[in-house]
GUPAFI-646135 format. One record per residue (C-alpha): residue in three letters; x, y, z. Coordinates in nm, 2 decimals. Example, Ala and Ser with C-alpha at 12.3 -4.5 7.8 and 13.67 -1.06 7.14 Angstrom:
2
<'ALA', <1.23, -0.45, 0.78>>
<'SER', <1.37, -0.11, 0.71>>
end
This chain:
510
<'MET', <-5.50, 3.79, -11.48>>
<'ASN', <-5.13, 3.73, -11.43>>
<'ILE', <-4.99, 3.64, -11.77>>
<'LYS', <-4.62, 3.59, -11.68>>
<'ASP', <-4.47, 3.27, -11.80>>
<'ASN', <-4.57, 2.97, -11.58>>
<'ALA', <-4.74, 3.20, -11.33>>
<'GLN', <-5.07, 3.02, -11.38>>
<'ALA', <-4.99, 2.72, -11.60>>
<'HIS', <-5.35, 2.59, -11.59>>
<'ILE', <-5.48, 2.91, -11.76>>
<'LYS', <-5.42, 2.96, -12.13>>
<'ARG', <-5.43, 3.29, -12.32>>
<'ARG', <-5.69, 3.30, -12.59>>
<'SER', <-5.74, 3.53, -12.89>>
<'PRO', <-6.07, 3.62, -13.07>>
<'TRP', <-5.99, 3.34, -13.32>>
<'HIS', <-6.07, 3.09, -13.05>>
<'TRP', <-6.42, 3.23, -13.02>>
<'SER', <-6.57, 3.13, -13.36>>
<'GLY', <-6.92, 3.28, -13.41>>
<'PHE', <-6.86, 3.56, -13.15>>
<'LYS', <-6.81, 3.92, -13.24>>
<'THR', <-6.65, 4.19, -13.03>>
<'ILE', <-6.79, 4.54, -13.00>>
<'GLU', <-6.66, 4.84, -12.80>>
<'GLU', <-6.96, 5.06, -12.74>>
<'LYS', <-6.87, 5.42, -12.65>>
<'ALA', <-7.20, 5.60, -12.67>>
<'THR', <-7.34, 5.72, -12.34>>
<'VAL', <-7.67, 5.61, -12.18>>
<'GLY', <-7.83, 5.94, -12.29>>
<'GLU', <-7.71, 5.90, -12.65>>
<'LEU', <-7.83, 5.55, -12.67>>
<'SER', <-8.17, 5.64, -12.52>>
<'ASP', <-8.21, 5.93, -12.76>>
<'LYS', <-8.14, 5.72, -13.06>>
<'ILE', <-8.32, 5.40, -12.97>>
<'SER', <-8.60, 5.46, -12.72>>
<'LYS', <-8.81, 5.67, -12.96>>
<'ASN', <-8.70, 5.48, -13.27>>
<'ASN', <-8.52, 5.79, -13.40>>
<'VAL', <-8.27, 5.54, -13.55>>
<'ALA', <-8.52, 5.49, -13.84>>
<'THR', <-8.43, 5.84, -13.96>>
<'LEU', <-8.06, 5.82, -13.91>>
<'ASP', <-7.79, 5.75, -14.16>>
<'LEU', <-7.59, 5.43, -14.10>>
<'ALA', <-7.28, 5.66, -14.03>>
<'ASP', <-7.47, 5.80, -13.72>>
<'TYR', <-7.53, 5.45, -13.57>>
<'THR', <-7.33, 5.36, -13.26>>
<'PRO', <-7.11, 5.04, -13.29>>
<'ALA', <-7.36, 4.82, -13.12>>
<'MET', <-7.65, 4.96, -13.33>>
<'ARG', <-7.45, 4.90, -13.65>>
<'GLU', <-7.39, 4.53, -13.56>>
<'LEU', <-7.76, 4.48, -13.46>>
<'GLN', <-7.87, 4.64, -13.79>>
<'GLN', <-7.65, 4.40, -13.99>>
<'ILE', <-7.78, 4.10, -13.80>>
<'LEU', <-8.14, 4.21, -13.86>>
<'THR', <-8.08, 4.28, -14.23>>
<'GLY', <-7.91, 3.95, -14.28>>
<'THR', <-8.18, 3.74, -14.11>>
<'LEU', <-8.52, 3.91, -14.10>>
<'ILE', <-8.51, 3.99, -14.47>>
<'TYR', <-8.54, 3.61, -14.54>>
<'SER', <-8.83, 3.56, -14.31>>
<'THR', <-9.13, 3.39, -14.46>>
<'GLN', <-9.34, 3.67, -14.30>>
<'ARG', <-9.16, 3.95, -14.48>>
<'LYS', <-9.23, 4.00, -14.85>>
<'LYS', <-8.92, 4.02, -15.06>>
<'SER', <-9.04, 4.35, -15.22>>
<'LEU', <-9.00, 4.53, -14.88>>
<'PRO', <-8.68, 4.71, -14.80>>
<'PRO', <-8.43, 4.56, -14.55>>
<'PRO', <-8.54, 4.62, -14.19>>
<'THR', <-8.40, 4.92, -14.01>>
<'PHE', <-8.29, 4.90, -13.65>>
<'THR', <-8.61, 4.98, -13.48>>
<'ASP', <-8.77, 4.86, -13.16>>
<'ARG', <-9.03, 4.67, -13.36>>
<'ASP', <-8.77, 4.49, -13.58>>
<'LEU', <-8.55, 4.41, -13.28>>
<'LYS', <-8.84, 4.25, -13.10>>
<'GLU', <-8.93, 4.05, -13.41>>
<'GLY', <-8.57, 3.94, -13.44>>
<'LEU', <-8.55, 3.82, -13.08>>
<'ARG', <-8.86, 3.60, -13.14>>
<'ARG', <-8.66, 3.41, -13.41>>
<'SER', <-8.41, 3.17, -13.28>>
<'TRP', <-8.16, 3.21, -13.56>>
<'THR', <-8.16, 3.59, -13.51>>
<'ALA', <-8.16, 3.58, -13.13>>
<'GLU', <-7.86, 3.33, -13.14>>
<'GLN', <-7.65, 3.58, -13.34>>
<'ILE', <-7.74, 3.87, -13.11>>
<'GLY', <-7.65, 3.65, -12.81>>
<'HIS', <-7.31, 3.59, -12.96>>
<'LEU', <-7.21, 3.96, -12.94>>
<'LEU', <-6.93, 4.04, -12.69>>
<'VAL', <-6.99, 4.40, -12.59>>
<'LYS', <-6.75, 4.62, -12.39>>
<'TYR', <-6.94, 4.88, -12.20>>
<'GLU', <-6.96, 5.06, -11.88>>
<'SER', <-7.13, 4.84, -11.61>>
<'GLU', <-7.47, 4.93, -11.49>>
<'TRP', <-7.33, 4.89, -11.14>>
<'TYR', <-7.08, 5.18, -11.19>>
<'ALA', <-7.15, 5.55, -11.18>>
<'ASP', <-7.02, 5.87, -11.02>>
<'GLU', <-7.18, 6.01, -10.71>>
<'VAL', <-7.42, 6.24, -10.89>>
<'LEU', <-7.53, 5.97, -11.14>>
<'SER', <-7.42, 6.18, -11.44>>
<'LYS', <-7.48, 5.91, -11.70>>
<'TRP', <-7.83, 5.85, -11.58>>
<'ASN', <-7.91, 6.22, -11.55>>
<'GLU', <-7.86, 6.25, -11.92>>
<'VAL', <-8.19, 6.07, -11.96>>
<'ASP', <-8.36, 6.36, -11.78>>
<'GLU', <-8.30, 6.59, -12.07>>
<'LEU', <-8.50, 6.36, -12.30>>
<'PHE', <-8.83, 6.40, -12.11>>
<'GLU', <-8.90, 6.76, -12.23>>
<'GLU', <-8.84, 6.67, -12.59>>
<'GLU', <-9.06, 6.36, -12.56>>
<'LYS', <-9.34, 6.57, -12.40>>
<'GLN', <-9.33, 6.83, -12.68>>
<'GLN', <-9.34, 6.55, -12.94>>
<'GLN', <-9.65, 6.41, -12.77>>
<'LYS', <-9.82, 6.75, -12.76>>
<'ALA', <-9.76, 6.80, -13.13>>
<'LEU', <-9.92, 6.46, -13.20>>
<'ILE', <-10.22, 6.54, -12.98>>
<'GLU', <-10.26, 6.89, -13.14>>
<'ALA', <-10.26, 6.73, -13.48>>
<'GLY', <-10.52, 6.49, -13.37>>
<'LEU', <-10.74, 6.76, -13.22>>
<'ASP', <-10.71, 6.95, -13.55>>
<'LYS', <-10.82, 6.65, -13.74>>
<'LEU', <-11.12, 6.61, -13.51>>
<'GLY', <-11.21, 6.98, -13.55>>
<'ILE', <-11.17, 7.05, -13.18>>
<'THR', <-11.08, 7.42, -13.17>>
<'GLU', <-11.22, 7.55, -12.83>>
<'PRO', <-10.92, 7.67, -12.63>>
<'TYR', <-11.04, 7.53, -12.30>>
<'GLN', <-11.06, 7.18, -12.46>>
<'ARG', <-10.72, 7.20, -12.61>>
<'ASP', <-10.57, 7.34, -12.29>>
<'PHE', <-10.72, 7.06, -12.10>>
<'ALA', <-10.56, 6.80, -12.32>>
<'MET', <-10.22, 6.97, -12.29>>
<'LYS', <-10.25, 6.99, -11.92>>
<'LYS', <-10.31, 6.62, -11.90>>
<'VAL', <-9.99, 6.56, -12.10>>
<'ASP', <-9.80, 6.79, -11.86>>
<'GLU', <-9.94, 6.60, -11.56>>
<'ALA', <-9.85, 6.26, -11.71>>
<'HIS', <-9.50, 6.36, -11.78>>
<'GLU', <-9.45, 6.51, -11.43>>
<'HIS', <-9.56, 6.17, -11.29>>
<'VAL', <-9.31, 5.99, -11.52>>
<'LYS', <-9.03, 6.23, -11.42>>
<'SER', <-9.11, 6.18, -11.05>>
<'ASN', <-9.10, 5.80, -11.08>>
<'TRP', <-8.77, 5.83, -11.27>>
<'GLN', <-8.61, 6.03, -10.99>>
<'LEU', <-8.73, 5.77, -10.74>>
<'GLU', <-8.58, 5.50, -10.97>>
<'LYS', <-8.24, 5.66, -10.96>>
<'GLU', <-8.24, 5.73, -10.59>>
<'GLU', <-8.40, 5.41, -10.45>>
<'ARG', <-8.30, 5.14, -10.70>>
<'ILE', <-8.00, 5.25, -10.91>>
<'LYS', <-7.79, 5.43, -10.65>>
<'PRO', <-7.82, 5.16, -10.38>>
<'SER', <-7.71, 4.90, -10.64>>
<'LEU', <-7.39, 5.06, -10.73>>
<'TRP', <-7.09, 4.87, -10.60>>
<'TRP', <-6.83, 4.85, -10.88>>
<'LYS', <-6.64, 5.17, -10.80>>
<'GLU', <-6.61, 5.09, -10.43>>
<'VAL', <-6.48, 4.74, -10.50>>
<'ALA', <-6.23, 4.86, -10.77>>
<'GLN', <-6.09, 5.12, -10.53>>
<'ALA', <-6.06, 4.87, -10.25>>
<'GLN', <-5.87, 4.63, -10.47>>
<'ALA', <-5.63, 4.89, -10.59>>
<'GLN', <-5.56, 5.00, -10.23>>
<'ASN', <-5.51, 4.64, -10.11>>
<'GLN', <-5.25, 4.57, -10.39>>
<'THR', <-5.06, 4.89, -10.30>>
<'THR', <-5.05, 4.83, -9.92>>
<'SER', <-5.01, 4.45, -9.90>>
<'THR', <-4.68, 4.28, -9.95>>
<'GLU', <-4.80, 3.93, -9.85>>
<'GLN', <-4.88, 3.82, -10.20>>
<'SER', <-4.54, 3.92, -10.34>>
<'GLU', <-4.36, 3.76, -10.04>>
<'ALA', <-4.55, 3.43, -10.09>>
<'ASN', <-4.49, 3.45, -10.47>>
<'THR', <-4.87, 3.42, -10.52>>
<'PRO', <-5.00, 3.53, -10.86>>
<'LYS', <-5.22, 3.84, -10.84>>
<'LEU', <-5.57, 3.83, -10.98>>
<'SER', <-5.68, 4.10, -11.22>>
<'ASN', <-5.88, 4.38, -11.06>>
<'LEU', <-6.21, 4.53, -11.17>>
<'SER', <-6.14, 4.81, -11.41>>
<'ALA', <-6.13, 5.16, -11.25>>
<'ASP', <-6.36, 5.31, -11.52>>
<'GLY', <-6.63, 5.05, -11.48>>
<'LYS', <-6.59, 4.91, -11.83>>
<'ALA', <-6.59, 4.53, -11.89>>
<'TRP', <-6.67, 4.27, -12.16>>
<'PHE', <-7.02, 4.14, -12.14>>
<'ILE', <-7.16, 3.82, -12.29>>
<'HIS', <-7.49, 3.65, -12.29>>
<'PRO', <-7.46, 3.36, -12.04>>
<'VAL', <-7.67, 3.11, -12.24>>
<'ALA', <-7.47, 3.19, -12.55>>
<'MET', <-7.16, 3.12, -12.35>>
<'ILE', <-7.29, 2.78, -12.25>>
<'ASP', <-7.40, 2.71, -12.61>>
<'TYR', <-7.04, 2.78, -12.73>>
<'PHE', <-6.88, 2.49, -12.53>>
<'PRO', <-6.87, 2.14, -12.69>>
<'LYS', <-7.21, 1.99, -12.71>>
<'SER', <-7.08, 1.64, -12.63>>
<'GLU', <-6.97, 1.73, -12.28>>
<'ILE', <-7.16, 1.51, -12.04>>
<'LEU', <-7.34, 1.70, -11.76>>
<'PHE', <-7.51, 1.41, -11.60>>
<'GLN', <-7.52, 1.03, -11.65>>
<'LYS', <-7.63, 0.71, -11.48>>
<'GLY', <-7.52, 0.70, -11.11>>
<'ASP', <-7.50, 1.08, -11.06>>
<'LYS', <-7.70, 1.26, -10.79>>
<'HIS', <-7.80, 1.63, -10.81>>
<'GLU', <-8.10, 1.85, -10.76>>
<'ILE', <-8.10, 1.93, -11.13>>
<'ILE', <-8.15, 1.56, -11.20>>
<'ARG', <-8.47, 1.58, -10.99>>
<'GLU', <-8.59, 1.86, -11.23>>
<'ILE', <-8.50, 1.64, -11.53>>
<'ASN', <-8.69, 1.35, -11.38>>
<'ILE', <-9.00, 1.57, -11.33>>
<'ARG', <-8.99, 1.75, -11.66>>
<'LEU', <-8.94, 1.44, -11.87>>
<'ALA', <-9.16, 1.21, -11.67>>
<'GLY', <-9.40, 1.17, -11.96>>
<'PHE', <-9.12, 1.01, -12.17>>
<'GLY', <-9.14, 0.66, -12.03>>
<'GLY', <-9.24, 0.75, -11.68>>
<'ASN', <-9.04, 0.86, -11.37>>
<'VAL', <-9.06, 0.99, -11.02>>
<'PRO', <-8.91, 1.31, -10.88>>
<'THR', <-8.58, 1.17, -10.74>>
<'ASP', <-8.24, 1.35, -10.75>>
<'GLU', <-8.08, 1.02, -10.86>>
<'PHE', <-7.99, 0.94, -11.22>>
<'THR', <-8.13, 0.59, -11.23>>
<'GLU', <-8.18, 0.34, -11.51>>
<'ARG', <-8.53, 0.48, -11.55>>
<'THR', <-8.37, 0.82, -11.60>>
<'GLU', <-8.14, 0.68, -11.86>>
<'ASN', <-8.42, 0.52, -12.05>>
<'MET', <-8.63, 0.83, -12.03>>
<'ILE', <-8.35, 1.04, -12.17>>
<'LYS', <-8.31, 0.79, -12.46>>
<'GLN', <-8.68, 0.81, -12.54>>
<'PHE', <-8.67, 1.19, -12.53>>
<'GLN', <-8.37, 1.20, -12.76>>
<'ARG', <-8.53, 0.95, -13.00>>
<'ASP', <-8.88, 1.08, -13.01>>
<'TYR', <-8.86, 1.46, -12.94>>
<'MET', <-8.50, 1.56, -13.03>>
<'GLN', <-8.47, 1.29, -13.31>>
<'VAL', <-8.10, 1.24, -13.24>>
<'GLU', <-7.88, 0.95, -13.14>>
<'GLU', <-7.99, 0.79, -12.81>>
<'THR', <-7.70, 0.83, -12.57>>
<'GLY', <-7.90, 0.82, -12.24>>
<'VAL', <-7.68, 1.10, -12.09>>
<'VAL', <-7.76, 1.47, -12.04>>
<'ASP', <-7.55, 1.72, -12.23>>
<'ILE', <-7.63, 2.08, -12.31>>
<'LYS', <-7.83, 1.98, -12.62>>
<'VAL', <-8.07, 1.78, -12.39>>
<'ILE', <-8.09, 2.08, -12.15>>
<'GLN', <-8.18, 2.32, -12.43>>
<'ALA', <-8.43, 2.07, -12.58>>
<'ILE', <-8.61, 2.04, -12.24>>
<'ASP', <-8.66, 2.42, -12.24>>
<'ARG', <-8.77, 2.41, -12.60>>
<'PHE', <-9.02, 2.14, -12.51>>
<'GLN', <-9.17, 2.35, -12.23>>
<'GLU', <-9.22, 2.65, -12.47>>
<'GLU', <-9.37, 2.44, -12.74>>
<'TYR', <-9.63, 2.27, -12.52>>
<'PRO', <-9.76, 2.53, -12.27>>
<'ILE', <-9.99, 2.42, -11.99>>
<'GLU', <-10.11, 2.76, -11.85>>
<'THR', <-10.47, 2.72, -11.97>>
<'TYR', <-10.49, 2.36, -11.84>>
<'PHE', <-10.36, 2.47, -11.50>>
<'ALA', <-10.62, 2.74, -11.47>>
<'GLN', <-10.89, 2.49, -11.56>>
<'ALA', <-10.76, 2.25, -11.29>>
<'LYS', <-10.82, 2.47, -10.99>>
<'CYS', <-11.09, 2.36, -10.75>>
<'LYS', <-11.44, 2.49, -10.84>>
<'CYS', <-11.59, 2.48, -10.50>>
<'SER', <-11.64, 2.86, -10.49>>
<'THR', <-11.90, 2.82, -10.77>>
<'LEU', <-12.10, 2.56, -10.58>>
<'LYS', <-12.36, 2.57, -10.31>>
<'LEU', <-12.16, 2.45, -10.02>>
<'VAL', <-12.28, 2.25, -9.72>>
<'LYS', <-12.33, 2.45, -9.41>>
<'GLY', <-12.00, 2.50, -9.22>>
<'ASP', <-11.78, 2.44, -9.53>>
<'LYS', <-11.58, 2.72, -9.69>>
<'ALA', <-11.44, 2.77, -10.04>>
<'CYS', <-11.08, 2.67, -10.07>>
<'GLY', <-10.96, 2.92, -10.32>>
<'GLY', <-10.84, 2.66, -10.57>>
<'PHE', <-10.62, 2.42, -10.37>>
<'GLY', <-10.78, 2.29, -10.06>>
<'ASN', <-10.78, 2.42, -9.70>>
<'GLY', <-10.51, 2.18, -9.58>>
<'LYS', <-10.75, 1.95, -9.40>>
<'PHE', <-10.64, 1.63, -9.24>>
<'GLU', <-10.28, 1.74, -9.24>>
<'GLN', <-10.20, 1.47, -8.98>>
<'GLN', <-10.24, 1.21, -9.25>>
<'LYS', <-10.00, 1.35, -9.51>>
<'GLN', <-9.70, 1.13, -9.42>>
<'ASN', <-9.88, 0.85, -9.23>>
<'ALA', <-9.73, 0.54, -9.39>>
<'ASN', <-10.01, 0.33, -9.23>>
<'THR', <-10.28, 0.50, -9.44>>
<'ILE', <-10.34, 0.36, -9.78>>
<'GLU', <-10.30, 0.65, -10.03>>
<'MET', <-10.65, 0.61, -10.17>>
<'TYR', <-10.79, 0.67, -9.82>>
<'ARG', <-10.55, 0.96, -9.74>>
<'LYS', <-10.78, 1.25, -9.67>>
<'TYR', <-10.51, 1.52, -9.67>>
<'GLU', <-10.57, 1.81, -9.90>>
<'TYR', <-10.23, 1.86, -10.06>>
<'PRO', <-10.12, 2.22, -10.11>>
<'GLY', <-10.16, 2.24, -10.48>>
<'LEU', <-10.13, 2.01, -10.79>>
<'HIS', <-9.84, 1.77, -10.84>>
<'ARG', <-9.60, 1.91, -11.09>>
<'THR', <-9.55, 1.57, -11.26>>
<'LEU', <-9.91, 1.57, -11.38>>
<'PHE', <-9.86, 1.87, -11.61>>
<'TRP', <-9.52, 1.76, -11.74>>
<'VAL', <-9.68, 1.42, -11.83>>
<'LEU', <-9.97, 1.61, -11.99>>
<'ARG', <-9.71, 1.80, -12.20>>
<'ALA', <-9.55, 1.47, -12.32>>
<'TRP', <-9.89, 1.31, -12.39>>
<'LYS', <-9.99, 1.61, -12.59>>
<'PHE', <-9.67, 1.58, -12.79>>
<'TYR', <-9.74, 1.22, -12.87>>
<'LEU', <-10.10, 1.28, -12.95>>
<'TYR', <-10.02, 1.56, -13.20>>
<'HIS', <-9.70, 1.42, -13.36>>
<'LEU', <-9.64, 1.05, -13.33>>
<'ASP', <-9.99, 0.90, -13.31>>
<'GLN', <-10.10, 1.06, -13.64>>
<'ARG', <-10.47, 1.03, -13.54>>
<'ASN', <-10.53, 1.40, -13.46>>
<'MET', <-10.67, 1.33, -13.12>>
<'LYS', <-10.66, 1.65, -12.92>>
<'ILE', <-10.69, 1.75, -12.55>>
<'GLU', <-11.00, 1.97, -12.52>>
<'LEU', <-10.97, 2.08, -12.16>>
<'VAL', <-10.91, 1.97, -11.80>>
<'LYS', <-11.26, 1.90, -11.69>>
<'SER', <-11.17, 1.82, -11.33>>
<'GLY', <-10.85, 1.89, -11.14>>
<'TYR', <-10.84, 1.98, -10.77>>
<'ARG', <-11.15, 1.88, -10.56>>
<'CYS', <-11.14, 1.97, -10.19>>
<'TRP', <-11.36, 1.83, -9.92>>
<'SER', <-11.60, 2.13, -9.95>>
<'ASP', <-11.64, 2.03, -10.32>>
<'ASN', <-11.68, 1.67, -10.22>>
<'ASN', <-11.95, 1.75, -9.97>>
<'ALA', <-12.13, 1.97, -10.22>>
<'HIS', <-12.15, 1.66, -10.45>>
<'ASN', <-12.36, 1.44, -10.21>>
<'PHE', <-12.06, 1.39, -9.97>>
<'ARG', <-11.84, 1.22, -10.23>>
<'GLN', <-11.55, 1.04, -10.06>>
<'SER', <-11.29, 1.05, -10.34>>
<'THR', <-10.94, 1.17, -10.24>>
<'ASN', <-10.76, 1.12, -10.58>>
<'HIS', <-10.83, 1.48, -10.68>>
<'MET', <-10.68, 1.65, -10.38>>
<'GLY', <-10.37, 1.74, -10.58>>
<'LYS', <-10.29, 1.41, -10.74>>
<'ALA', <-10.52, 1.37, -11.04>>
<'LEU', <-10.66, 1.53, -11.36>>
<'ASP', <-10.96, 1.44, -11.56>>
<'ILE', <-10.92, 1.52, -11.93>>
<'HIS', <-11.19, 1.57, -12.20>>
<'MET', <-11.08, 1.49, -12.56>>
<'ILE', <-11.19, 1.59, -12.91>>
<'TYR', <-11.14, 1.39, -13.24>>
<'ASN', <-11.15, 1.49, -13.60>>
<'ASN', <-11.34, 1.16, -13.69>>
<'THR', <-11.70, 1.19, -13.60>>
<'LYS', <-11.76, 0.82, -13.67>>
<'ILE', <-11.55, 0.73, -13.37>>
<'SER', <-11.74, 0.71, -13.05>>
<'LEU', <-11.63, 0.92, -12.75>>
<'GLU', <-11.57, 0.59, -12.56>>
<'ASN', <-11.33, 0.46, -12.83>>
<'LEU', <-11.16, 0.80, -12.86>>
<'CYS', <-11.08, 0.80, -12.49>>
<'ASP', <-10.95, 0.44, -12.50>>
<'ASP', <-10.74, 0.53, -12.80>>
<'ALA', <-10.59, 0.82, -12.61>>
<'ARG', <-10.53, 0.61, -12.31>>
<'GLU', <-10.34, 0.36, -12.52>>
<'VAL', <-10.11, 0.64, -12.63>>
<'MET', <-10.03, 0.73, -12.27>>
<'ILE', <-9.97, 0.36, -12.19>>
<'SER', <-9.74, 0.31, -12.49>>
<'TYR', <-9.53, 0.62, -12.45>>
<'CYS', <-9.57, 0.75, -12.09>>
<'ASN', <-9.56, 0.40, -11.92>>
<'ALA', <-9.90, 0.46, -11.76>>
<'HIS', <-10.08, 0.16, -11.60>>
<'TYR', <-10.44, 0.08, -11.55>>
<'ARG', <-10.55, 0.08, -11.18>>
<'TRP', <-10.30, 0.12, -10.90>>
<'ASN', <-10.12, -0.21, -10.86>>
<'VAL', <-9.79, -0.08, -10.99>>
<'GLY', <-9.60, 0.16, -10.78>>
<'ASN', <-9.43, 0.49, -10.88>>
<'VAL', <-9.60, 0.52, -11.22>>
<'ILE', <-9.88, 0.72, -11.37>>
<'SER', <-10.21, 0.54, -11.31>>
<'LEU', <-10.52, 0.53, -11.52>>
<'GLU', <-10.88, 0.47, -11.45>>
<'VAL', <-11.02, 0.20, -11.68>>
<'GLY', <-11.24, 0.27, -11.98>>
<'MET', <-11.45, 0.05, -12.20>>
<'ARG', <-11.18, -0.19, -12.33>>
<'GLU', <-11.00, -0.27, -12.01>>
<'LYS', <-11.25, -0.43, -11.77>>
<'THR', <-11.26, -0.73, -11.54>>
<'PRO', <-11.58, -0.89, -11.42>>
<'LYS', <-11.57, -0.65, -11.12>>
<'ASP', <-11.52, -0.34, -11.32>>
<'THR', <-11.76, -0.09, -11.46>>
<'ALA', <-11.64, 0.17, -11.71>>
<'ILE', <-11.52, 0.41, -11.45>>
<'ALA', <-11.40, 0.67, -11.70>>
<'ALA', <-11.58, 0.58, -12.02>>
<'THR', <-11.60, 0.93, -12.17>>
<'TRP', <-11.31, 1.11, -12.01>>
<'ILE', <-10.95, 1.02, -11.92>>
<'HIS', <-10.84, 1.01, -11.55>>
<'PHE', <-10.47, 0.99, -11.47>>
<'ASP', <-10.30, 1.04, -11.13>>
<'VAL', <-9.98, 1.00, -10.92>>
<'ARG', <-10.16, 0.81, -10.64>>
<'SER', <-9.92, 0.51, -10.67>>
<'PHE', <-9.62, 0.73, -10.59>>
<'GLU', <-9.43, 0.65, -10.27>>
<'LEU', <-9.48, 0.90, -9.99>>
<'LYS', <-9.14, 1.05, -10.04>>
<'TYR', <-9.25, 1.16, -10.39>>
<'LEU', <-9.57, 1.30, -10.25>>
<'GLU', <-9.41, 1.56, -10.02>>
<'ASP', <-9.57, 1.91, -10.02>>
<'LYS', <-9.28, 2.06, -10.22>>
<'TYR', <-9.40, 1.88, -10.53>>
<'PHE', <-9.74, 2.04, -10.52>>
<'VAL', <-9.78, 2.39, -10.67>>
<'LYS', <-10.04, 2.66, -10.71>>
<'SER', <-9.94, 2.82, -11.04>>
<'ALA', <-9.83, 2.73, -11.39>>
<'GLU', <-9.51, 2.93, -11.32>>
<'GLN', <-9.43, 2.69, -11.04>>
<'VAL', <-9.49, 2.39, -11.26>>
<'ASN', <-9.24, 2.53, -11.51>>
<'GLY', <-8.98, 2.65, -11.27>>
<'LEU', <-8.66, 2.83, -11.38>>
<'SER', <-8.53, 2.73, -11.73>>
<'MET', <-8.30, 2.44, -11.74>>
<'GLN', <-8.03, 2.65, -11.89>>
<'SER', <-8.05, 2.89, -11.59>>
<'LEU', <-8.02, 2.60, -11.35>>
<'ILE', <-7.71, 2.48, -11.54>>
<'ILE', <-7.55, 2.83, -11.53>>
<'ASN', <-7.59, 2.84, -11.15>>
<'LYS', <-7.50, 2.47, -11.11>>
<'GLY', <-7.15, 2.53, -10.97>>
end
């Protein structure tokens, strides 16, 4: 950066004092030295004086946080810097946050000399590791009383073969992944050459940007920790905005008052954010999205996993005796009746199209419903399982040529359990439906557009109705407009339901 007076007036110099909560470390140990001390947990036998700068800082963080863990007895000594303790620390938000606030100066992984000297240091560790493993195996053989030479030689031969395989893969790793990814040195040299040969910048009095360091060293910071540092009150999105990330917010918080997958920040979005802030975050209702809301959405996803439910929701036609000529769909239909998928003249309940997966909104609503059932309702109603999710035409035909189209990607049937055996299953399901109506803005039947729809139970009937879903809960997105039922909203895995973390999306927002 050009730091001459007034050269770049919009850029201000900052000292470490401006970075409260961050700590700077200059790590000088080589890759080989770090591998030798950390990978085999040798650090547990080292004196603190033998720690590298980064290891010392990590040890201090672990000592200052894990020792107070409720899972660690006070009589135990402070944790050492070992692989096990580090993993335990990263599982705890207060420890991981401190680790994420370390600013480390180190040689970039995208920098190395032609012969990969720093990575070749790791080669020397393989033989030592092999000898250690052989010593452990020999001790085990002694304990088992195995003394026959041919048996012991066979075990040692297997260790040699395994390590040769590991070494071979490591050589491929260096040649085929590490070496092709090196770019730092080439770019740094090109920048230096351009500054030497070009006079256009000086003639135009244009400030020069700082180049990449010639030695490949730079300061590294965790990107999420960087975002977390900035003022939490900064508004990222508010009513009237339009962005693809807003679409993700509308999907992921659809269970907090109801919404559709639009990229617009509407009044519904504002009300949904307020409800999420009030009920889940338990903070002031602002109705705008800041970094706290973004982080809370990611936390909400982690606290209420849906992987098991998604697996249960796949089509079960492969387990059925199918009608002659039909074929199993593999979980999400065979794409039949594709010509109907965007036909506005076809009423949705009669749309025969087998959507290519399950609508993401279903599982995010399921998350919110689970949250309300467990925390705000106080009646200990629990979701037992997804009894029925996707049902393709082969499945329908196997069930006496059933004509239902709801379950071709748009619906879930839920079975519930209750801690009060005096309550009938019918009343339990109606109680659970009322929670979804109250908090997720679900509606009985399909007269209201762009909401979650429910089949009726015992309490909500007209003279025409029978108890369609007396002992289970059916909800769907059948009333969504066609533009919210495009193929892109239907997915085939829980990973696709979740998508990238919201914090990752914000990092790449620019």
